[in-house]
N, C-alpha and C positions, 0 to 999 in steps of 0.2 A: 822127165826121165825118172825111172823108178830106182829103188835101191839096188835091185838085182841087175838092172841095166847098167848102172854105174860100175858094179862089180865086174860084169863081163867086159865092159870097155877098158877097165883097168888091166884086166888079164890080157886083152889084146895089145895094149901099150907095152906090157911086160913080156909079150911074146910067149904067153903061157896059156893061151885059150884052149889049146888041145890037151894040155896036161896040167890042169890047175894045181899049183903048189902053194898058193896063197891061202893060208888058213883063215877061216871066217873070223876068228877072234882078232887076228892081225888086221884083216880088212876093216872090221868095225872100228878098231882103234885108229887106224891111219886115216879113214875117211872122215871121222869126227875131228881129228886133229887137222886135217886138210881144210875142212870147212871153217874151223876157227881161225886158221892161219889166213885164209882168203879174206874173211870178213874183217879181221883186224887190219889187214893191208888196205882194204877199201875204206874202212872207217877213218884211218889216218889221213886219207885224202878226201874225205867226205865234202861234197859241195864244190870241189875243185872244177868238176865238169858235170854236165847232166848225166853222162854215161855212168860215172862213178856213183852218183846218187841213185840211179836206176838199178845198179848192180845189187845193192843191199836193201832196196825198197821193200822186198817181201818181209823183211824183219822189222820194219819201222811200225811201231804201235802207238796210237794215241790213247791217252788215259787221263782222267780228271780226278783229282783228290778233292773231295767235298769236305769242308771243315765246319764243325758246329761245336762251340765251346772248346773243350780240350780233347775232343775226339774227332775222328774223321773216317772216311771210307773211300775206296776207289770205285769209280763208276762201273768198272769191269767186274767188280765183286762187292756189291753193296751189303751183302750179308756179313762180311767181316769188318768189325769195328776196330779201329786202331787208335791207340793212345798217342797224344801229341805232347811233346816236351817243349816247354817255353823257357826262355832265359834272356840274358843280355850279354852281348859281346861286340867288340868293335864299335862301341858307343851306339849300339842299335839293339832293339828287341829282336828276337828270332823265334821261329817255330821249327820243330824238328820231328820228322816222322819216317817210318821205314819205306824203302823203295818197294815197288810192286814185286810180286813173287817171281815174275818172269823177266825182270830187269837185267840188262847187260851193259849197254852204253847209252849215255844221254845224247840226245840230238838237239832238243830245245825245250824251253819252258815259258809259260805265260802265267802271270800271277794277277788275281783280281783282289783289289782292296776296297774297303767300304769305309767312308768317313763316319765317325761316331757322333760328331756334332759339327756345326759350321766352322770351317777352318780355312782362312785366307779366301781363295776363290771357290772352295769346295762347300756345297751345302750338305747338311746332314743326310746321310744315306747315299751320297754320291759314290758310284762305282767307277773304278779305274782299272783297266787291264793293260799291263805292260809286260814285255819280255824281261826276264831276269838275266843278270850277267854272272858269269862264273867269277867267284871270289877266291883268291888264294892268299896265303899269309903275306906275301910280298906286296900284293895290291892293297890288302887291308891296312898294312902299316902306312901306306901312302895316303889313304883317304880318311883314316880314322879321325883326324882333326881338321879335315877340310869340309866346311859347311856346304860347299857346292858339289861335292862328290860323294859324301857319306850316304849310307842307305836311307831311303825314305819311301813313302808310299808310291811315288812315281819313279823311283830308282831302286828296284829290289835286286839284291844279290843272292846267289846260292852257292853252297859248297857241299862236299860229301864227307861224312865221318864214318868211323867204324860202326857196323851194325850192332844190334843187341847181342848178348852172350849166346853163342852157338849159331849165329847167323852169318853167312858169308856175304849177304847183301848189305849195301851201305845204307846209312840214314841220310835223308835229304834235309838240308838246313836252309831256311830262307830268312834273310835279314831285310826288314821293311821299315826301319825307323822307330817311331814312337807308338807303342801299342795303346797308349791312352787316347790317341787321336784316330787311329785306323785299326781295322781288323782285316786279316786275310780270310776270304771266304772260299776261294777256289784256287787250285794250282793245276794248270793244264800241262801235261807232259807229252812230249814226243821222244821216244827212246827206241833203241834196238832191243828186241826181246832175245832171250837165249835161243839159239838155233835148236831145232828138234834133234834129239839123239838118234843117230842112224844105227839100226840093228838088223842085220840079215841073218836069218836062221838057216839051219841045214835043210829043213823042210821046204822053205821058200826057194832055196838054191836048186834043189834037186827036182822039183816038179816042173813039167813042161810049160804050164801056164804061169805067167808071172803074177804072183799074188802079193808081192812086196809093196811097201808104201811108196808113194810118189814123193820125190824130193821137193822141198818147198821153194826151189829156185828155178828161174828160166833155164832153158836148155843151154844157152851159151855160157851161163854162169856155172852150170854143172860141168861143162867141158873144162872151164878154168880150174875148178876144184879138182877134177880128175888129174890135170897136169901136176898139181901140187902133191896129190896123193902118190902119183907115180914117182915123183922126185923123192918123197920121203921114203918110199919102199926101196928104191935103188940105193939111196944113201945108207939105209939100214943094213942092206945086204952087201955093201961095198961093191956094187956092180959097176964095172968100167963104163957102162953106158951113161952113167950120171954125167960124165965129162961133156958128152954131146947133147944129152937130153935138155939141159937147161937152155943152151944156146938155140936149139932148134925150136923150142916151145916158148919163145919170148912172147909176152903179151904186148899189145900196141899201147896200152896205158898202164 
C-alpha cells in the first residue's frame, strides 16, 4: 500500500472521499502517530504469538558492534568509529557505547567474549557467545553479592542509560565480569528500527498517477494502522462515530 493509497482509504473510512476536508498536514501527523501507536502495541506483546512477531518483522534489524581497544563500529556503518566508555559497577566491569542511529526498541542481544589467558576450563583465546539479560536496579541489588548470579563472561547483562549530550538515543551498557580475564569483541543486536516518516505532498495527492512512497508494512498491517488513524481523527474532531468505530473495528489479537 502506498502513502497516497492509505490517505484515500482513510478518507473513505471518514466518508469524505468525494469532498476531502482532511488537510495533508493533519494526515501526515495522524498517520505517523498511528504507526507508532500500532508498533508500540505490538511490541508490548512481542513473541506472544507468531502473528504478533510477524506484524512488526519489517522493522526488525540485525546489527553487530565490532570492538577493538576502546573504540568500535557498527557493521551497518563501519566508516563511523565510536568511542567506548569502560568502568565498574555492580561488582562487574562494563563497556558502554551509543545505540545505532536508527535504534528504537531492543529485541535481543548476543555478546562474544574472549579469554585473555587460560582460566578454569577456558584456554587462552577461547570465544564464547551468549545472549545477554536485561539488568535493572532491582535485579542488580539481588545479584551483586551472589557469586552464582553476578555478571561474568558466560552470564552477561545489559541495560540502557541516557545518551550523550544532545542525543535522544540511549547508550547500551554491558556487564561481563572481570575485564582482566575476558574481553568483549562483538555485540550482536536485534532491534526495532525507527519507522520511516510518512509524508504525502500536495503534488503527490493531486496527480492521477500514484508516485508516493510504498509503506514498509504488509497490506494487513497497513489496514490495522488505518483503523487507528481513523480513530485518532474521529476523536480529534469529537465525531459521534467514534462510539461505534472502535467496537466495529476490533482486531482479533
